[in-house]
C-alpha positions in Angstrom: 14.1 1.8 9.5 16.8 3.0 12.0 16.3 5.5 14.8 18.2 8.2 12.8 15.8 7.7 9.9 12.8 8.0 12.1 14.3 11.3 13.4 14.8 12.6 9.9 11.3 11.6 8.9 9.9 13.4 12.0 11.9 16.5 11.1 10.3 16.5 7.7 6.8 16.1 9.2 7.5 18.9 11.7 8.2 21.3 8.7 4.7 20.9 7.5 2.9 20.3 10.8 4.5 22.7 13.4 2.7 21.1 16.4 3.9 17.6 15.6 6.0 16.1 18.4 9.4 15.3 16.9 11.2 15.1 20.3 13.9 12.6 21.0 11.6 10.8 23.4 8.9 10.5 20.7 11.3 9.3 18.1 12.6 6.6 20.5 9.1 5.6 21.5 7.8 5.4 18.0 10.8 3.5 16.7 9.3 0.4 18.2 6.5 0.6 15.7 8.5 1.7 12.7 11.7 -0.3 12.9 10.4 -3.1 10.6 9.1 -0.7 8.0 11.0 0.5 4.9 12.1 4.2 5.2 11.4 4.8 1.5 7.8 3.7 1.8 7.3 5.7 4.9 8.6 8.8 3.1 6.3 8.2 0.2 3.3 7.8 2.5 4.2 11.0 4.3 4.6 12.9 1.0 1.1 11.8 0.0 -0.2 12.6 3.5 1.2 16.1 3.4 -0.6 16.8 0.1 -4.0 15.7 1.4 -4.3 16.1 5.1 -4.4 19.0 7.6 -3.9 17.1 10.9 -0.7 15.6 12.2 0.0 12.1 11.0 0.0 9.1 13.4 2.0 5.9 13.1 -0.8 4.3 11.0 -0.5 7.1 8.5 3.3 6.8 8.3 2.9 3.1 7.7 0.3 3.9 5.1 -2.2 1.2 5.9 0.3 -1.5 4.9 -2.5 -4.1 4.7 -4.4 -2.0 2.2 -1.2 -1.5 0.2 -0.5 -5.3 0.2 -4.1 -6.0 -0.9 -3.7 -3.4 -3.7 -0.5 -5.0 -4.8 -2.0 -8.5 -4.9 -4.9 -7.2 -6.9 -2.6 -5.6 -9.4 -0.6 -8.8 -9.7 -3.7 -10.9 -10.2 -4.9 -8.5 -12.9 -1.6 -8.6 -14.7 -1.7 -12.4 -14.6 -5.2 -12.4 -16.0 -4.3 -10.1 -18.8 -1.2 -12.2 -19.6 -3.5 -15.3 -19.9 -5.9 -13.4 -22.1 -3.0 -12.3 -24.4 -1.8 -15.9 -24.5 -5.2 -17.2 -25.5 -5.6 -14.6 -28.2 -2.1 -15.3 -29.7 -2.5 -19.1 -29.5 -6.0 -18.9 -31.1 -7.3 -21.3 -28.4 -10.4 -20.6 -26.4 -10.2 -20.0 -22.7 -10.2 -23.1 -20.4 -13.5 -25.0 -19.9 -15.8 -23.2 -17.6 -14.0 -19.8 -17.8 -17.0 -17.8 -19.1 -19.4 -19.4 -16.6 -17.1 -18.4 -13.8 -16.9 -14.9 -15.1 -20.7 -14.7 -15.3 -21.0 -15.9 -11.7 -18.6 -13.3 -10.5 -20.4 -10.6 -12.4 -23.7 -11.7 -10.7 -22.0 -11.5 -7.3 -22.3 -15.2 -6.5 -20.0 -16.1 -3.6 -19.0 -19.5 -4.9 -17.4 -18.1 -8.1 
């Protein structure tokens, strides 16, 4: 994200949160924390934030809890891979690999070594 994009984002935030500090000084200060973040993702996060929150967003809100988003994406990818494996097993008329169902049962029971 460039300084100009931070300023544009802050202008958008200011429309919905009148007391938000969108000054040049604030834009320059916060750029340090936003320069490595994609502007499209920041805008999406702010759009969601505006719909659900009543207090001014902070940098963590603009970044959208990136770690949580990455974890969510990894989970979605793992689920897609799992379903692809299931589809492959069904179409090939082969059973799942040895120990598959035992591992599933351990996970369902909450065993940590699953």
